[in-house]
C-alpha positions in Angstrom: 39.6 -25.9 8.1 43.4 -25.7 8.6 43.9 -25.5 4.9 41.5 -22.5 4.7 43.3 -20.7 7.5 46.7 -21.3 5.8 45.3 -20.1 2.5 43.9 -16.9 4.2 47.2 -16.3 5.9 49.0 -16.8 2.7 46.8 -14.3 0.9 47.2 -11.6 3.7 49.9 -9.0 3.0 51.1 -9.4 6.7 50.1 -13.0 7.7 52.2 -12.9 10.9 51.3 -9.3 11.9 54.9 -8.3 12.0 54.2 -4.6 11.6 52.0 -4.6 14.7 54.6 -6.4 16.7 57.2 -3.9 15.6 55.1 -1.0 16.6 54.6 -2.4 20.1 58.3 -3.1 20.5 59.1 0.6 19.6 56.5 1.8 22.1 57.8 -0.4 24.8 61.3 0.9 24.4 60.2 4.5 24.4 58.1 4.0 27.6 60.6 1.9 29.4 59.5 -0.3 32.3 56.3 1.8 32.7 54.9 0.5 29.5 51.7 -1.6 29.8 49.6 -2.7 26.9 46.2 -1.0 26.7 44.3 -4.2 26.6 45.2 -7.8 27.2 42.9 -8.9 24.4 45.1 -7.2 21.7 47.9 -9.7 22.3 45.7 -12.8 21.8 45.1 -14.3 18.4 41.4 -14.2 17.3 39.6 -17.6 17.3 38.2 -18.5 13.9 34.6 -19.7 14.0 33.3 -21.0 10.7 29.8 -20.2 9.5 27.1 -22.6 10.6 23.3 -22.9 11.3 24.0 -22.0 15.0 25.4 -18.6 14.2 23.2 -16.1 16.1 23.4 -13.5 13.4 22.2 -15.9 10.7 19.3 -17.2 12.9 18.0 -13.8 14.0 14.5 -12.7 12.9 16.0 -9.6 11.3 19.4 -9.9 9.7 21.7 -7.0 10.8 24.5 -6.5 8.3 26.6 -4.3 10.5 26.6 -6.6 13.5 27.5 -9.5 11.3 30.4 -7.7 9.7 31.7 -6.5 13.1 31.6 -10.1 14.3 33.9 -11.1 11.4 36.1 -8.1 11.6 39.3 -10.3 11.8 38.5 -11.6 8.3 39.1 -9.6 5.1 36.3 -9.0 2.7 37.7 -11.4 0.1 38.0 -14.2 2.7 34.5 -13.4 4.0 33.1 -13.5 0.5 34.7 -16.9 -0.1 33.4 -18.1 3.2 29.9 -17.1 2.4 30.0 -18.8 -1.0 31.2 -22.0 0.7 28.3 -21.7 3.2 25.8 -21.2 0.4 27.1 -24.3 -1.4 26.6 -26.4 1.7 23.1 -25.1 2.2 22.2 -26.0 -1.4 23.5 -29.5 -0.9 21.5 -29.9 2.3 18.3 -28.7 0.6 18.7 -31.2 -2.2 19.2 -34.1 0.3 16.1 -33.0 2.2 13.9 -32.9 -1.0 15.1 -36.3 -2.0 14.3 -37.8 1.4 10.7 -36.3 1.5 9.9 -37.1 -2.0 10.5 -40.8 -1.4 8.0 -40.7 1.5 5.4 -38.8 -0.6 5.5 -41.3 -3.4 5.0 -44.2 -1.0 1.9 -42.5 0.5 -0.3 -43.0 -2.6 0.6 -46.6 -2.6 -0.3 -47.1 1.1 -3.9 -45.7 0.6 -5.1 -48.2 -1.9 -8.3 -50.1 -0.7 -9.2 -47.6 2.0 -12.4 -46.4 0.2 -14.2 -49.8 0.4 -13.3 -50.2 4.0 -14.9 -46.8 4.8 -18.1 -47.7 2.9 -18.4 -50.9 5.0 -18.1 -48.8 8.2 -20.8 -46.3 7.1 -23.6 -49.0 6.8 -24.1 -49.7 10.6 -23.8 -46.0 11.5 -27.2 -45.1 10.0 -29.0 -47.8 12.0 -27.2 -46.7 15.1 -28.4 -43.1 14.5 -32.0 -44.2 14.1 -32.0 -46.1 17.4 -30.5 -43.2 19.2 -33.3 -40.9 17.9 -36.0 -43.3 19.0 -34.5 -43.5 22.5 -34.3 -39.8 22.8 -37.9 -39.3 21.7 -39.0 -41.8 24.4 -37.0 -40.2 27.1 -38.4 -36.8 26.1 -42.0 -38.0 26.3 -41.3 -39.5 29.8 -39.7 -36.2 30.9 -42.7 -34.2 29.7 -45.1 -36.4 31.5 -43.2 -36.1 34.7 -43.0 -32.3 34.4 -46.8 -32.1 33.7 -47.4 -34.1 36.9 -45.1 -31.8 38.9 -46.7 -28.7 37.5 -50.1 -30.0 38.4 -49.0 -30.7 41.9 -47.4 -27.3 42.2 -50.6 -25.7 41.0 -52.6 -27.7 43.5 -50.2 -26.7 46.2 -50.6 -23.1 45.4 -54.3 -23.4 45.1 -54.3 -25.1 48.5 -52.2 -22.3 50.0 -54.4 -19.7 48.5 -57.5 -21.5 49.9 -55.8 -21.5 53.3 -55.1 -17.8 52.9 -58.7 -17.1 52.0 -59.8 -19.2 54.9 -57.6 -17.1 57.2 -59.0 -14.0 55.7 -62.6 -15.2 56.2 -61.8 -16.3 59.8 -60.0 -13.0 60.5 -63.0 -11.0 59.1 -65.4 -13.0 61.2 -63.2 -12.7 64.3 -62.9 -9.0 63.9 -66.6 -8.6 63.4 -67.2 -10.5 66.6 -64.6 -8.5 68.5 -66.1 -5.3 67.3 -69.7 -6.5 67.9 -70.6 -6.0 64.3 -74.0 -7.7 63.6 -74.0 -10.3 60.9 -76.2 -9.3 57.9 -76.6 -10.6 54.5 -74.5 -9.4 51.6 -77.5 -8.1 49.6 -78.7 -5.8 52.4 -75.3 -4.1 52.7 -74.1 -3.9 49.2 -76.1 -0.8 48.4 -75.4 0.7 51.8 -71.6 0.3 51.6 -71.1 0.9 47.9 -70.1 4.5 48.4 -68.8 4.2 51.9 -66.5 7.0 53.0 -64.6 7.3 56.3 -65.4 10.3 58.5 -64.7 11.3 62.1 -67.7 11.2 64.5 -69.2 14.5 65.3 -69.0 14.0 69.1 -67.1 11.4 71.0 -69.0 9.3 73.4 -67.4 8.7 76.8 -67.2 5.3 78.5 -68.7 5.0 81.9 -65.4 4.9 83.9 -61.7 4.8 83.6 -61.6 1.0 84.0 -63.9 0.5 81.0 -61.7 3.0 79.0 -58.6 0.9 79.8 -60.2 -2.3 78.9 -61.6 -0.8 75.7 -58.1 0.5 74.8 -56.5 -2.9 75.3 -59.4 -4.5 73.4 -58.8 -2.1 70.5 -55.1 -2.9 70.6 -55.9 -6.6 70.1 -58.3 -5.8 67.3 -55.7 -3.6 65.6 -53.1 -6.5 65.7 -55.7 -8.7 64.1 -56.6 -6.1 61.6 -53.0 -5.5 60.6 -52.5 -9.2 60.0 -55.7 -9.2 57.9 -54.4 -6.4 55.8 -51.2 -8.3 55.2 -53.2 -11.4 54.0 -55.4 -9.3 51.8 -52.5 -7.7 50.1 -51.1 -11.2 49.3 -54.5 -12.3 48.0 -54.7 -9.3 45.8 -51.5 -10.4 44.1 -53.4 -13.5 42.9 -56.4 -11.4 41.7 -58.9 -13.2 44.0 -62.5 -12.2 43.5 -63.2 -13.2 47.1 -61.3 -10.1 48.3 -63.5 -7.9 46.2 -66.6 -9.6 47.5 -65.7 -9.0 51.1 -64.3 -5.5 50.6 -67.4 -3.9 52.1 -66.9 -6.0 55.2 -63.3 -4.9 55.5 -64.3 -1.3 55.1 -67.0 -1.8 57.7 -64.4 -3.2 60.1 -62.1 -0.3 59.4 -64.9 2.2 60.0 -65.9 0.6 63.2 -62.4 0.2 64.4 -61.5 3.9 63.7 -64.8 5.1 65.1 -64.3 3.2 68.3 -60.7 4.3 68.5 -61.8 7.9 68.0 -64.4 7.6 70.7 -62.0 6.1 73.2 -59.2 8.6 72.4 -61.6 11.5 72.6 -62.9 10.3 76.0 -59.4 9.9 77.4 -58.4 13.4 76.2 -61.5 14.9 77.8 -60.7 13.1 81.1 -57.1 14.4 81.0 -57.8 18.0 80.0 -61.2 18.8 81.5 -60.5 20.7 84.7 -64.2 21.0 85.6 -64.5 17.2 85.9 -62.8 17.6 89.2 -59.4 16.7 90.5 -58.1 13.5 89.0 -55.9 11.3 91.3 -52.4 10.7 90.3 -53.0 6.9 89.9 -56.0 7.5 87.7 -54.0 10.0 85.6 -51.2 7.5 85.2 -53.7 4.9 84.0 -55.2 7.4 81.6 -51.8 8.2 80.1 -51.2 4.4 79.7 -54.5 4.2 77.8 -53.5 7.3 75.8 -50.2 5.7 74.9 -52.0 2.6 73.7 -54.4 4.6 71.5 -51.5 6.5 70.0 -49.7 3.3 69.3 -52.8 2.0 67.5 -52.9 5.2 65.4 -49.3 4.8 64.6 -49.7 1.2 63.5 -52.6 2.1 61.3 -50.7 5.2 59.9 -53.6 7.4 61.0 -51.4 10.1 62.5 -53.3 12.9 60.9 -56.6 11.5 62.3 -55.3 11.6 65.8 -54.0 15.1 65.3 -57.4 16.2 64.0 -59.1 14.8 67.2 -56.6 16.7 69.3 -57.2 19.9 67.4 -61.0 19.5 67.5 -61.5 18.4 71.1 -58.6 20.3 72.9 -56.9 23.0 70.9 -59.8 24.8 69.1 -61.8 25.3 72.2 -58.9 27.0 74.0 -58.1 29.1 71.0 -61.6 30.4 70.6 -61.8 31.6 74.2 -58.2 32.9 74.3 -57.4 34.5 70.9 -60.0 37.0 69.7 -59.8 40.6 68.3 -60.0 42.2 71.8 -57.8 39.7 73.5 -55.0 42.2 74.2 -57.4 44.6 75.9 -59.4 42.0 77.9 -58.2 40.4 81.1 -57.2 36.8 80.7 -58.2 34.0 83.1 -55.3 32.1 84.5 -54.5 28.6 83.3 -54.8 26.3 86.3 -52.4 23.4 86.5 -53.7 19.9 86.9 -51.6 19.3 89.9 -49.7 21.8 92.1 -46.2 22.8 90.9 -43.2 21.3 92.7 -41.8 23.3 95.6 -38.6 23.9 93.6 -40.7 25.7 91.0 -43.0 27.6 93.2 -40.6 30.6 93.5 -40.4 31.0 89.7 -41.4 34.5 88.6 -42.5 35.8 85.3 -39.2 37.7 84.9 -37.6 34.5 83.8 -38.5 35.3 80.3 -36.4 38.4 80.4 -33.4 36.2 79.9 -34.6 35.5 76.4 -34.1 39.2 75.4 -30.3 39.9 75.8 -28.4 42.8 74.4 -27.6 40.7 71.4 -30.9 39.2 70.0 -31.1 35.6 69.0 -31.6 34.6 65.4 -34.6 32.5 64.6 -32.7 29.4 63.7 -30.3 29.3 66.7 -32.6 30.3 69.5 -33.4 26.9 71.0 -31.4 24.6 73.1 -29.9 21.4 71.8 -32.4 18.6 72.4 -31.4 15.4 74.0 -31.0 12.5 71.6 -34.3 10.7 71.9 -32.7 7.4 70.8 -30.4 7.4 73.8 -32.7 8.5 76.5 -36.3 9.6 76.9 -36.7 13.4 76.7 -38.3 15.0 79.7 -39.6 18.6 79.1 -38.6 21.1 81.7 -40.7 24.0 83.0 -42.1 26.3 80.3 -40.0 29.3 79.4 -42.3 32.3 80.1 -41.9 35.8 78.7 -41.6 39.0 80.6 -45.2 40.2 80.7 -44.7 43.4 82.6 -46.7 46.2 80.7 -47.1 43.9 77.7 -50.5 42.5 77.0 -49.2 40.4 74.1 -46.6 38.7 76.3 -49.4 37.9 78.8 -51.4 36.3 76.0 -48.4 34.3 74.8 -47.7 33.1 78.4 -51.3 32.0 78.7 -50.9 29.9 75.5 -47.5 28.5 76.7 -49.0 27.4 80.0 -51.9 25.7 78.3 -49.6 23.9 75.8 -47.2 22.8 78.5 -50.1 21.6 80.7 -52.3 19.8 78.2 -49.9 18.9 75.3 -46.5 18.5 76.8 -46.9 15.0 78.0 -49.0 14.0 75.0 -46.3 15.2 72.6 -43.6 13.3 74.4 -45.7 10.1 74.4 -46.4 10.5 70.6 -42.7 11.1 69.9 -41.7 8.0 71.9 -44.3 5.9 70.1 -43.2 7.0 66.7 -39.5 6.4 67.5 -40.2 3.0 69.0 -42.4 1.8 66.1 -40.0 3.3 63.6 -43.0 4.7 61.7 -42.2 2.4 58.8 -44.8 2.2 56.1 -46.4 -1.2 56.1 -49.4 -2.9 54.5 -51.7 -0.9 56.8 -51.4 2.0 54.5 -54.5 0.6 52.9 -56.4 2.2 55.7 -55.5 5.6 54.4 -56.8 5.0 50.9 -60.3 6.2 51.6 -59.4 9.3 53.7 -59.2 12.8 52.3 -57.1 14.8 54.7 -56.9 18.6 54.4 -53.2 19.0 54.3 -51.9 16.5 51.8 -48.3 17.7 52.1 -48.3 17.1 55.9 -50.1 13.8 55.4 -47.1 12.5 53.5 -44.9 12.9 56.6 -44.7 9.7 58.6 -45.2 10.0 62.4 -47.0 12.3 64.7 -46.4 16.0 64.3 -48.6 17.4 67.1 -46.5 20.5 67.6 -46.7 21.4 63.9 -50.2 20.3 62.8 -52.1 20.9 66.0 -50.4 23.5 68.2 -48.7 25.8 65.8 -51.3 25.4 63.0 -54.0 26.6 65.2 -52.1 29.2 67.2 -50.4 30.8 64.1 -53.6 30.9 62.1 -55.5 32.4 65.0 -52.9 35.1 65.6 -52.9 36.0 61.9 -56.7 36.1 61.6 -57.7 37.6 64.9 -54.7 39.7 66.0 -53.0 40.4 62.7 -54.0 44.0 62.5 -52.5 44.7 65.9 -49.4 42.4 66.0 -48.2 43.0 62.5 -49.0 46.7 62.2 -45.7 48.6 61.3 -47.1 52.1 61.8 -45.3 52.6 65.2 -41.8 51.2 64.8 -41.2 50.9 68.6 -44.5 48.9 69.0 -43.7 46.8 65.9 -40.2 46.0 67.2 -41.7 45.1 70.6 -44.3 42.8 69.1 -41.8 41.2 66.8 -39.3 40.5 69.6 -42.1 39.2 71.9 -43.5 37.0 69.2 -40.1 35.6 68.3 -39.4 34.9 72.0 -42.8 33.2 72.1 -41.8 31.0 69.1 -38.5 30.1 70.8 -40.4 29.2 74.0 -42.8 27.1 72.0 -39.8 25.3 70.4 -38.5 24.5 73.9 -41.7 22.6 74.4 -41.2 20.5 71.2 -40.3 16.9 71.9 -37.3 16.9 69.4 -35.4 19.1 67.1 -37.0 17.2 64.2 -40.3 18.5 65.4 -39.0 22.0 65.4 -37.7 21.7 61.9 -41.1 20.5 60.7 -42.8 23.3 62.4 -40.6 25.9 60.7 -41.3 24.2 57.3 -45.1 24.3 57.8 -47.1 26.6 55.5 -48.6 28.4 58.4 -45.2 29.2 59.8 -44.1 30.5 56.4 -47.2 32.6 56.0 -46.8 33.9 59.6 -43.2 35.1 58.9 -44.3 36.7 55.7 -46.9 38.8 57.5 -44.2 40.8 59.2 -43.8 44.0 57.1 -40.1 44.2 57.8 -39.3 46.3 54.7 -41.8 49.0 55.9 -40.3 48.9 59.4 -36.8 49.4 58.0 -37.9 52.3 55.9 -39.4 54.0 58.9 -36.2 53.4 60.9 -34.1 54.6 58.0 -36.1 57.8 57.7 -36.0 58.4 61.4 -32.2 58.1 61.5 -31.4 59.9 58.3 -33.7 62.9 59.1 -31.8 63.7 62.3 -28.5 62.9 60.8 -28.8 65.1 57.6 -29.9 68.0 59.7 -26.7 68.0 61.7 -24.6 67.2 58.6 -25.8 70.3 57.0 -23.2 72.2 59.1 -19.7 71.8 57.6 -17.6 73.5 60.3 -14.6 71.6 61.5 -12.8 74.4 63.3 -13.4 74.0 67.1 -12.8 77.7 67.6 -15.4 78.7 65.1 -18.5 80.5 66.6 -21.0 78.0 65.1 -19.0 74.8 65.9 -21.0 72.0 67.6 -18.8 70.0 69.9 -19.0 66.2 69.9 -19.4 63.6 72.6 -17.2 61.0 74.2 -14.1 60.4 72.0 -15.3 62.5 69.0 -14.5 66.2 68.5 -17.4 67.0 66.2 -21.0 66.3 66.7 -21.3 65.0 63.2 -18.9 62.2 63.8 -20.6 61.4 67.1 -24.0 61.3 65.5 -22.7 59.1 62.7 -21.4 56.6 65.1 -24.6 56.8 67.2 -26.6 56.1 64.1 -24.5 53.0 63.4 -24.8 51.8 66.9 -28.5 52.4 67.0 -28.9 50.1 63.9 -27.5 47.2 66.0 -29.2 48.1 69.3 -31.8 45.9 70.9 -34.4 48.6 70.4 -34.0 48.7 66.6 -32.2 45.6 65.3 -34.2 42.7 63.9 -32.2 39.6 62.8 -34.2 39.2 59.6 -33.1 42.7 58.5 -29.4 42.1 59.2 -28.5 42.5 55.5 -30.2 45.8 55.3 -28.8 47.2 58.5 -25.4 46.0 57.4 -25.7 47.8 54.1 -27.0 50.9 55.9 -23.9 50.8 58.2 -21.6 50.9 55.2 -23.6 53.7 53.7 -23.3 55.8 56.9 -19.6 55.4 56.8 -19.5 56.4 53.2 -21.7 59.4 54.0 -19.3 60.5 56.7 -16.4 60.3 54.4 -18.2 62.4 51.8 -19.1 65.0 54.5 -15.4 65.2 55.5 -14.3 65.6 51.9 -16.8 68.4 51.4 -16.0 70.1 54.7 -12.2 70.1 54.3 -10.4 72.5 52.0 -9.0 70.8 48.8 -5.5 69.5 49.0 -2.9 72.2 48.3 -5.6 74.9 48.5 -4.1 77.0 51.2 -5.1 80.7 51.0 -1.5 81.9 50.7 1.3 80.3 48.7 3.8 78.4 50.8 6.8 80.5 49.6 5.3 83.7 51.1 4.4 82.2 54.5 6.9 82.7 57.4 6.8 82.0 61.1 4.9 84.9 62.5 6.8 85.1 65.9 10.2 84.9 64.3 9.3 87.6 61.7 8.0 90.1 64.4 10.9 89.5 66.8 13.7 89.8 64.2 12.7 90.3 60.6 15.4 89.1 58.3 17.2 91.4 55.9 16.6 89.1 52.9 12.8 89.1 53.3 10.7 88.6 50.3 9.9 91.9 48.5 6.4 93.0 49.0 5.7 90.9 52.1 3.8 92.9 54.6 3.0 92.3 58.3 -0.8 91.9 57.5 -0.1 89.3 54.9 2.0 87.3 57.3 -0.6 87.4 60.0 -3.3 86.4 57.6 -1.3 83.4 56.3 -0.5 82.4 59.8 -4.1 82.5 60.9 -5.1 80.5 57.8 -2.5 77.9 58.7 -3.8 77.7 62.2 -7.4 77.2 60.9 -6.2 74.5 58.5 -4.2 72.7 61.3 -7.2 72.8 63.6 -9.4 71.4 60.9 -6.9 68.7 60.0 -6.4 67.7 63.6 -10.2 67.6 64.2 -10.7 65.4 61.2 -7.8 63.1 62.1 -9.1 62.6 65.7 -12.6 61.8 64.5 -11.4 59.4 61.8 -9.3 57.5 64.2 -12.0 57.5 66.8 -14.6 56.3 64.2 -12.3 53.5 63.0 -11.6 52.2 66.5 -15.2 52.5 67.7 -16.7 50.8 64.6 -14.2 47.9 64.8 -14.9 47.5 68.5 -18.6 47.5 67.7 -18.0 44.9 65.0 -16.0 42.6 67.3 -18.4 42.9 70.3 -21.8 43.1 68.7 -22.2 43.1 65.0 -20.2 39.9 64.2 -22.2 38.0 66.8 -25.6 39.4 65.8 -25.3 38.6 62.1 -27.2 35.4 61.2 -25.2 32.4 60.2 -25.3 31.7 56.5 -22.6 29.1 56.3 -22.1 26.1 58.6 -19.0 24.7 56.9 -16.7 27.6 57.5 -16.4 31.3 58.4 -16.2 32.6 54.8 -19.3 34.8 55.1 -18.0 36.6 58.2 -14.6 37.1 56.6 -16.2 38.7 53.5 -18.3 41.0 55.7 -15.3 42.0 57.7 -13.3 42.7 54.6 -16.1 45.0 53.3 -16.1 46.9 56.6 -12.4 47.3 56.6 -12.4 48.4 53.0 -14.8 51.2 53.9 -12.7 52.2 56.9 -9.6 52.1 54.7 -11.1 54.8 52.5 -11.4 56.9 55.7 -7.8 55.9 56.4 -6.7 57.1 52.9 -8.4 60.5 53.7 -6.6 60.5 57.1 -3.3 59.9 55.3 -3.9 62.9 53.0 -4.8 65.1 56.0 -1.7 63.9 57.8 0.5 64.7 54.9 -1.0 68.2 54.5 -0.7 69.0 58.3 2.9 67.8 58.2 3.6 70.0 55.1 2.2 73.1 56.9 4.2 72.4 60.1 7.4 71.7 58.0 6.9 75.0 56.1 6.3 77.0 59.3 9.4 75.5 61.0 11.5 76.0 57.9 10.4 79.7 57.8 12.0 80.1 61.3 15.4 79.3 59.7 15.5 82.5 57.6 17.7 84.3 60.2 20.4 81.7 59.5 21.3 83.5 56.3 22.2 86.7 58.3 24.5 85.0 60.8 27.8 85.9 58.9 27.0 89.5 58.4 25.7 89.8 62.0 29.0 88.5 63.5 31.2 90.7 61.2 29.2 93.7 62.3 29.7 93.0 66.0 32.4 94.8 67.9 32.5 92.1 70.5 34.8 89.4 69.1 34.3 86.8 71.9 33.1 83.3 71.0 29.4 82.6 71.3 28.3 80.5 74.3 24.5 80.0 73.7 22.4 79.3 70.6 20.9 82.0 68.5 17.6 83.6 69.5 15.7 81.8 66.7 16.9 78.3 67.6 14.1 77.6 70.3 11.4 78.8 67.8 12.3 76.4 65.0 10.2 73.5 66.3 7.7 75.6 68.3 4.8 75.1 65.7 5.1 71.3 66.3 5.0 71.8 70.1 2.1 74.2 69.9 0.2 71.8 67.5 0.5 68.8 69.9 -0.1 70.9 73.0 3.5 70.5 74.5 4.1 73.3 76.9 0.7 74.8 76.1 -3.0 74.1 76.7 -5.6 72.8 74.2 -3.3 72.2 71.2 -5.2 71.2 68.1 -3.4 67.8 67.9 -3.2 67.1 71.6 -5.2 63.9 71.3 -3.0 62.7 68.5 0.2 63.1 70.5 0.7 59.4 71.3 0.1 58.3 67.8 1.5 61.0 65.5 4.0 63.0 67.6 7.1 61.0 66.7 6.3 60.5 63.0 5.3 64.2 62.4 8.3 65.4 64.4 10.7 63.2 62.4 9.3 64.5 59.1 9.4 68.1 60.2 13.0 67.8 61.6 14.1 66.1 58.3 12.6 69.0 56.3 14.3 71.5 58.6 17.6 69.8 58.2 17.3 69.8 54.5 16.4 73.5 54.4 19.3 74.2 56.8 21.6 72.4 54.4 20.3 74.5 51.5 21.0 77.7 53.4 24.5 76.6 54.3 25.2 75.6 50.7 24.0 79.1 49.6 26.2 80.7 52.3 29.1 78.7 51.0 28.6 79.9 47.5 28.3 83.5 48.6 31.4 83.3 50.8 33.3 81.7 47.9 32.3 84.5 45.6 33.5 87.1 48.2 36.7 85.2 48.7 37.5 85.2 45.0 36.6 88.8 44.7 38.9 89.8 47.6 41.6 87.6 46.3 41.5 89.5 43.0 41.9 92.7 45.1 44.8 91.1 47.0 42.6 90.5 49.9 42.4 87.2 51.8 39.0 87.7 53.6 37.3 84.3 54.1 34.5 82.8 56.1 36.5 80.3 58.1 39.9 81.7 57.7 43.2 80.1 56.5 46.9 80.5 57.1 47.0 83.7 55.1 43.9 85.4 56.6 44.0 88.2 59.0 43.6 87.8 62.7 40.1 89.3 62.7 38.8 87.3 59.8 39.9 84.1 61.4 38.1 85.0 64.6 34.9 85.9 62.7 35.0 82.6 60.9 35.6 80.7 64.1 32.7 82.5 65.8 30.4 81.8 62.9 31.2 78.1 63.0 30.8 77.9 66.8 27.5 79.7 66.6 26.2 77.3 63.9 27.4 74.3 66.0 25.5 75.6 69.0 22.4 76.2 66.8 22.6 72.6 65.4 23.1 71.2 68.9 20.0 73.1 70.1 18.1 71.7 67.1 19.2 68.2 68.1 18.1 68.8 71.7 14.7 70.1 70.6 14.2 67.1 68.2 15.1 64.5 70.8 12.7 66.1 73.2 10.0 65.5 70.6 11.0 61.8 70.3 13.1 62.1 67.1 16.1 59.8 66.8 18.6 62.4 65.5 21.6 60.2 65.3 19.9 57.9 62.7 18.7 60.7 60.5 20.8 61.1 57.4 20.0 64.7 56.8 21.0 65.7 60.3 24.3 63.8 60.0 25.1 65.7 56.8 24.1 69.0 58.5 26.3 68.3 61.5 29.3 67.5 59.3 28.8 70.7 57.3 28.8 73.0 60.3 31.8 71.4 61.8 33.9 71.4 58.6 36.2 74.2 57.4 36.4 76.0 54.1 39.7 75.2 52.6 40.2 76.1 48.9 36.5 76.5 48.4 35.4 73.5 50.4 33.5 73.5 53.7 
């Protein structure tokens, strides 16, 4: 290795790097003691590492030429080539040595495998015999396993058969036991097969009554025991049917007979208990006996619930209790006939003895209830038993329909209140889960299949409301639902809806109320109301009166045919429009189901009012006389200016002034009514309409926000018209105030013509009349100004705009005066005269006094204008035009400048 390094150094042109050392020495001398080498690595000699198998660049998966050359940067290319050739030679030598070593082992392998074939043949002979023995052993084991499995399967089958036999024995014993409990006579199969082949379940035509309450109670407990046994029998039969047992089919007629007998006895007992509880003619029942009857009734309802015969129990309630009452209470002449009072079973408590019929009036507030939010929140039946309070009666003064409804409510509360609570409690306790007893319903054909699919008792829906609603529609439909008289129709509708709410108060739970509302009878009942006809009648009633008064388009309060308004409105048209809107939401007209139509009608009324205003008001800019020819009438009469418009007569000025007065009165009237309409409608929205609209969204208040936006959009259109009227009124007032400034142009000539050369001490005669139109319009210092009711809202804004216009016109007049005086000064200067407006060092004594008096008079006039403006609420110091005006009147004309 040392020889190679010496050879490389010898071949290098600078083997000792003398040139580099010389350069560093020169740099060190130039830098002095502050010299420091850039890197310490540059002063060290590179370490020579020869190429080998451990070189990371040669052992990498991908050979990188650049990195390899950089790692050998201290070696020249000639030396690197020589080094690579030497490394290649060493690799070849190693490869030859490796091949020679492996070849010797490969040659010796063939020699070592001689004789191995015969030894493998000797090993193959016993393997065939061993395979045969294993196959025979496997076949024997498989046969033994199959035999054991067959034995186990046979035992399992026998066990199942035994269990099935036990099940059939239980079924046979249960059937026999039930027949004995129900006192069913034992007959042969052949005698009953033909009799029961087409057996159908039916309710008995009349319910027999047991002899006394004790027998009823014993019978109810007995039927409860039979029901438990029967439920167990149905469970066993269902399991036997899974095995396709013919025995079940053979005894089906006996099971049907048990079912028929059980339901028949249950119906008899249940009907007898109901008759004992609801029959007033039977005499007064003691409280103890009544409590026992309710216990028996609870037992019967529990049996019906366990058998899933809810609709059967409801049918008995409807037949034995409800239908009889409906027939004698609801008939075509029921509203004209006197109704017999419903007597309570027991006297009312003392706390309720003072209850009057006027209690129901609380159900008819100023804001009517909507149908879906009119009942109180029911107590959670899972947490505590629900106890119904006293019935909510209606106000039946001078209302035959309310009397009829109160009669129905008293009856339902007396005869069905406790029963509905017991049924609800039974259904909740049992869970009303569908079990195997649903077989009992297979042979029953109920009238309402949709309601039959609902689990649990629905007495309020299927018994009470189904009968009451159907009877009202059939017997009283021509009276209750007749829309010919809107007032009567509204009265009947509100009374009926209050009756429905009172009926919902008697419901045992909110779930029962929801089921009642989804019942087909309830849907048909609500559809019988001809609400669209009622709305058309109300619409025609309101529109007819409204269009009659809207035919008059007079807005001037001083006009001979003007109709004054009421309350906050100036015109009768605006007052009637708001009255029409308010009547739509009054208790005498509004119906919650027509909320969307009344809402649309409200927006249409506002749009109609805007159209009436647009047609009643003159078009924008359509004043009878051009603004340039209109001047303030008082200023013109008192002191007509010299520079008046040619051709302007006194009659024309008076006519234009009268036309302006009419326009201002019309604009003021419209502005007052628009602002009153906006405030009154928004107040009506906040206090009544927003609360009376039915809820369409429970998640958020999006619907209410949309409705309010629609209302405000309609009012904004009125506001846009109000803005236009405000601008036109302000323009007229500004023009009339600016016309009062015409005498300003004659101030210079007036002072030059005066013989009295003293300084002025008071404003000009026209200064107090500049803003007089504004004061007259708002009734300041006068009585009954057109805009007196707008003073608080518009006085400051209108006065600010008018004063700004006056100041700008004042500036225009001063600018014109400046140009005129400049022309005169140049003319006199050409004639060797020094006459000027404000004087200078070369002017005469008289001219200087005239100019000083003119300036003083203008300052007094501007100060008077400032005082008048501040009296009207204008902030004069912050108005740019007034600041410029004040500076112009206080400045002097020097070399043509003010």
